[in-house]
N, C-alpha and C positions, 0 to 999 in steps of 0.2 A: 498789297504792301501798306506799311504804317507810315504815318507822319511822324516826324521827329522834332522835338524841341530841346535844344541845349540850354539848360537853365543854370544860372550862376547864383547859387545859394549855399551858405555855409552850413545850413541845418541838414543833418543826415539823419535825425531822429524820425519817429513816427509823425506823420502829418495829418492833423485833424482836417476832415473835409470842411472847409469854410471859405468865405470870401477874404482871401489873404490881402494884406495891405501892399505887398511889394513883390510877390512871386505868384506864379500860376498855381491853381488848385490841382495838385497831381491827380486826385480822384476823378475830377471832372474831365481832365484830358485823357487820362487812361481809359475812361469809360466811353470815350469818343474816337478811339482809333489812333491815339498818339502814344509814343514812346518818349519818356523823359530821360535825358542824359545829363548827369552832373559831372563835369570834368574836374579833375584834380590838377590845379595849376601850380607848377614849380617855378618860382620866380628867380630871375637873375637881376641883381641890382642894376638900376639904370635902364632896364629894358622891360618894363611891365607889360606893354602892348605886345612886343614881340614874344615875350614868354608865354602869354595867353595863346597867341596864334600857334606857336610851336607845339604846345601841349595838346590844344583842342583838335587841330586838323587831323593828326594821325588817329585820334579816337573816333572821330566822325567817319573817316574813311574806313576804319574797321567795321563799323556798324553798317555802312553801305555794302561792303563786301559780303556781309552775311546774307544779303539777298532779301531781307524783309523790311528794309527802309527805302522809301521812295527818295532818291537823291534829288528830285525836283520839288520835294515838299519837306524841306528842313528849315526850321526856324530857330531863332535864338532870343533869349530873354534874360534880363538881368537888372538889378537895381543898385544904385549907389556905385560902389566899386564894381559891381557886376555890370551896371549900366555903362560905365566907362569901358569895360572890356568888350562888350558887344558893339559899342560904337566904334571902338578901334577895329574890330573884326570887319565891319562893313567897309573899311577903307582898304582892306587887303584882299578880300575874297568876294566873289559873286555866288558862293555856294549856297547862302541862305536866301530863301524865298521871301522871308519877312523877319524883322527884328523889332522887339519892344525893348526900349532903353529908358529905364526909370532913374530920374535924378542923377544924370551923368555929368562928369567933368569931360569937357571936349577941348578946352583951352587951358593947358597947364600954366601958361604965363599969367593970365587973369585970375585963375583960381588960386594960384600961389599968393597973390596979393590981397586976397579976401580975408574975411574973419568969419568964425562961427558965431552966428547972431545970438544964439542962447547964452554962450559964455563969454563972448568978446575975445576968445582966443585966436590969435593969428594962425592962419592955415599953413604957414610956411614950414612948420615942423613936419607936417605929413608928407611933403614932397622932398625934403632933405633927408629924413631918417626913417619914416614908418611906412604906412600903407602904400603910397604911390611909388616909393622906392627909387626915386631919380638920384639920390645920393649926392646932391649939390644944389646950388642956387642957380637962378636964371642967368646970373653974371659969370658964374664959374663954368658952367656947362650948358649954354643956351641951346646947343644942338640936341641934347637929350629932351629938353622941354618941347622943342619943335617936333622932333620925330615921334614922340609919344602923345601928341596932341592931335586927335582926329580932325579938328577943325581945319587944319592946314592941308589936309589931303581929301577934303570932303568932295572935291570934284571927281574922285575915283569911285564914289559910292553909287551903286546901281540898285541897291536893296531898298524896298519900301520900309519906312521907319515910323514907328509910333513912339512918341516921347511922352512921358508923364513926369511933370515936375511942378511942385506946388509953390505958391508965392510966399509962404510963410516958413520955407525950408531953412532951418537953422544949421544944417549940417553941410550941405552943398549949395553954393549961391544959385538962386533961381535963374540968374542971368546966364548960367551955363546952358540951361535948357533952351533959353531964348536964343542964344548965339547958335546953338545946334539947329533949332527950327528955322531961324531966318536964313542961315547959310544954305540949308537944303532947299527952302522955297526959292531963294535967289537963283540957285542953280537949276531950277525947274524940276526938281526930284520929288517923288511921292513921299509926303511926310505929314503927319498929324501930331498935334500937341495937346495933351490934356493937363489942365490946371484946376485943381480943386481949391477954390478960393478960401484962404484962411487956414489951410491944412499945412502941416509941417513936412517932414522929410518923406512921409507917406500918408495916405488917407487914413484918418482915425475914426471918422463918423461912419457908422455902418452903411448908410445910404451911399456914401462915396465909395466905399470898398466894394459894394455890390456893383455899382455903376462901372468902376474900373474893371472889374473882373468880366463883366458883360462885354464891354467894348473891346478888351484885349482878346477875348475868345472870339468875337466876331471878326476882328482884324486877322487873326491867325486862320480862322476858318475860310475867310475870303481868299487869302493868298496861298494857303496850304491844301485847302480842300475844294477850292473853286466855287465856294458858295457866293451868293449875291452880295454885292457891296451894300452895307447898311447905309441908311440915309445920312447919318451923322458923318460918314466918310465922303459920300458923293456930294453932299450939299454944304457941309460944315455947320458949325454952331458958334453964334457970336460969342466972343470972349466974356462979355458981361452977363451972359445968361448961365443959370445953373443947369448943367447938363442933365441931372437926373429928373428934372421937372419937364423935359422936352420929349421924352420917349426916345425910340431908337430908329 
């Protein structure tokens, strides 16, 4: 049976084989026994996390029922808005054996009060009207902000998590990734965080993109294919060191 990766990416066109900055390389994974599944999420205003869960789970269940997907070897991967969705899923289900969450928002309250560093634009519009779809402010409907924030139900997460969030991210505040990582470690749950120093919303330097792809592939292979845990996962890498200079 095959391993399955549920991937959250809006791009449905041909994918060039390359070390992508924010998503798995479909060709690499397909060539190594993985099936890639891109769910189509239909959102209900005020319930972005619940909408994702309600659309994804029946699709994955259908793939399992076909008999060629190992239900114990299913992963999920997403970046930015997709990173948020997979972070939310980890609080609702233990179906996934591993999740990579890139540049995610996990705390809708603190993210609402941030700005986009590149433009200085307040992030509040995103939660009131557009992508995050909460349809109100933290004062008019705090319950929606609470229920859609993975941070506040992180104690329910049992899935190993790999976070990638860079310190020069001008789209999603870097501290969202730190809140995610610190809460997981405080709860004693398996979690790793990659930060490519000076990089924006995703790695732009080719060395960093290659490094990210190698580490994400090793992470999924360990949890989905039972390959040996790489040294960087078992021993860790100091935050001040450049990871691509250290080997794997």
